[in-house]
TIDREN-472724 format. One line per field, with one value per residue (C-alpha): x, y, z. Coordinates in steps of 0.1 Angstrom, whole numbers, plus 5000, padded with zeros to 4 digits. Example, Ala and Ser with C-alpha at 12.3 -4.5 7.8 and 13.67 -1.06 7.14 Angstrom:
! TIDREN-472724
x <- (5123,5137)
y <- (4955,4989)
z <- (5078,5071)
//
This chain:
! TIDREN-472724
x <- (4952,4948,4952,4985,4977,4955,4923,4926,4902,4924,4926,4888,4881,4909,4894,4859,4874,4893,4859,4844,4871,4871,4907,4923,4957,4957,4988,5004,4986,4954,4955,4965,4937,4911,4922,4921,4884,4879,4893,4873,4841,4837,4845,4811,4795,4813,4799,4768,4743,4723,4737,4714,4727,4701,4699,4680,4687,4705,4686,4661,4632,4641,4670,4644,4626,4658,4664,4628,4639,4674,4655,4628,4655,4678,4646,4649,4674,4710,4711,4732,4715,4737,4737,4769,4768,4777,4807,4843,4853,4879,4906,4914,4911,4918,4894,4855,4850,4813,4816,4843,4826,4793,4808,4826,4794,4771,4790,4795,4763,4736,4705,4700,4671,4667,4641,4625,4605,4618,4631,4661,4697,4718,4690,4689,4722,4719,4684,4703,4731,4709,4687,4716,4736,4751,4729,4695,4687,4691,4682,4644,4630,4605,4589,4566,4534,4541,4515,4522,4504,4490,4475,4455,4440,4426,4439,4457,4453,4486,4471,4439,4463,4484,4452,4439,4471,4466,4433,4440,4470,4455,4454,4429,4402,4382,4373,4339,4350,4381,4358,4332,4363,4375,4341,4342,4374,4363,4332,4353,4380,4352,4340,4370,4374,4394,4381,4388,4369,4370,4380,4407,4422,4422,4440,4464,4468,4471,4498,4518,4516,4527,4558,4566,4556,4544,4528,4555,4556,4583,4600,4593,4628,4618,4586,4598,4626,4601,4579,4610,4612,4577,4572,4601,4581,4610,4591,4570,4550,4543,4524,4532,4558,4536,4531,4568,4573,4547,4563,4597,4584,4580,4618,4634)
y <- (4479,4511,4541,4556,4591,4605,4624,4666,4662,4638,4655,4660,4623,4612,4634,4619,4583,4593,4605,4570,4551,4572,4586,4549,4551,4537,4520,4532,4506,4511,4548,4543,4516,4540,4569,4543,4537,4574,4578,4551,4555,4594,4609,4598,4619,4651,4657,4681,4650,4643,4613,4590,4564,4538,4519,4486,4448,4433,4397,4384,4395,4429,4437,4440,4469,4485,4483,4497,4526,4528,4524,4552,4575,4568,4577,4613,4635,4640,4613,4587,4565,4536,4507,4503,4465,4478,4496,4484,4468,4478,4451,4460,4430,4447,4478,4478,4480,4488,4517,4534,4529,4541,4571,4584,4575,4592,4623,4628,4616,4642,4624,4590,4571,4540,4514,4493,4462,4445,4453,4432,4434,4460,4486,4492,4504,4525,4540,4551,4568,4586,4599,4621,4649,4651,4630,4638,4667,4648,4614,4602,4568,4545,4521,4493,4494,4523,4540,4560,4537,4566,4586,4557,4572,4560,4589,4570,4540,4527,4535,4508,4482,4483,4482,4454,4435,4438,4420,4396,4377,4379,4343,4353,4360,4332,4338,4350,4375,4388,4395,4415,4433,4439,4451,4476,4488,4494,4512,4537,4540,4546,4575,4590,4590,4556,4536,4499,4469,4440,4416,4442,4438,4404,4402,4424,4409,4372,4386,4398,4364,4344,4370,4360,4396,4390,4420,4442,4448,4472,4477,4509,4520,4517,4537,4564,4568,4568,4593,4618,4616,4619,4651,4665,4655,4630,4596,4582,4549,4522,4489,4474,4474,4499,4523,4522,4534,4562,4574,4578,4604,4622,4621,4654)
z <- (3392,3404,3379,3375,3383,3408,3405,3406,3439,3455,3487,3492,3482,3509,3533,3528,3533,3562,3577,3567,3584,3617,3610,3602,3587,3555,3535,3504,3484,3499,3490,3456,3450,3464,3441,3413,3421,3421,3387,3371,3387,3399,3369,3355,3385,3376,3343,3334,3333,3365,3383,3404,3428,3432,3464,3474,3478,3449,3454,3429,3428,3444,3418,3392,3408,3411,3374,3366,3387,3369,3333,3341,3352,3322,3298,3310,3290,3304,3334,3345,3369,3385,3409,3429,3419,3383,3390,3398,3429,3454,3460,3496,3520,3552,3550,3550,3512,3508,3534,3513,3482,3496,3508,3480,3456,3478,3483,3447,3431,3426,3437,3458,3453,3477,3468,3500,3500,3533,3570,3569,3550,3541,3531,3567,3573,3538,3552,3583,3563,3537,3567,3582,3569,3544,3524,3532,3513,3480,3491,3481,3494,3476,3501,3488,3510,3533,3550,3582,3607,3628,3598,3580,3550,3515,3494,3468,3450,3467,3500,3491,3481,3512,3534,3510,3516,3555,3550,3523,3541,3574,3587,3615,3587,3572,3533,3540,3564,3540,3512,3536,3546,3513,3502,3528,3518,3482,3495,3512,3481,3459,3481,3479,3440,3435,3408,3420,3425,3449,3421,3408,3443,3446,3411,3424,3455,3440,3411,3445,3459,3427,3423,3460,3470,3506,3524,3538,3575,3582,3615,3640,3628,3591,3597,3616,3588,3563,3580,3581,3543,3539,3563,3536,3505,3497,3502,3474,3483,3456,3458,3421,3392,3371,3404,3410,3376,3384,3416,3399,3378,3411,3419,3407)
//
């Protein structure tokens, strides 16, 4: 049931909804339900705490990585990290409720953090939304195994693991060729001051295989969006849960 009294910024809220729905005329009970959602959920975003809207897939095992991000952000003093899945629903069958909830939460959150591990699903739509005004400046993307294809480098451990995944899971290479390529990769990485061995890499990749984490092959659309965030220093790649914890520290 919708809350009985509208929030003080009801006009602003309904203006955002109007933009999201392209001026669609709402029925009275729909307006009431939307304002009730705003009363229940947006009030948490209008406090001195820093709010973080966490985006990504809710399917297992991807949801586990969203919880890692949420837990790491929650360790900071004065923060409110949340997932849309943890908030109340909108009981309006006629309208695209995801679009309404996303618009209101993204508009009122202080920071948006998006985790990517695949190139399909609703995350594609979310990526397109946060890469544009008015959300871009406060959004950060955390893609697994991302590396801009025209600028290959081995500057970080994540870069090395990404390159190793491409070799290790390549069906065109036999066992001997795979080992030779990994050894060559490690030699290059060591020259860049990255302390990894070939057995280290194989252990990492086998753990990923056990966790059903096949190497990610992003679409051209994904790569271009990630590159935009990267150029603005708002993209932090990772290759393991521990690496994800590390890059969360890079999010303001």
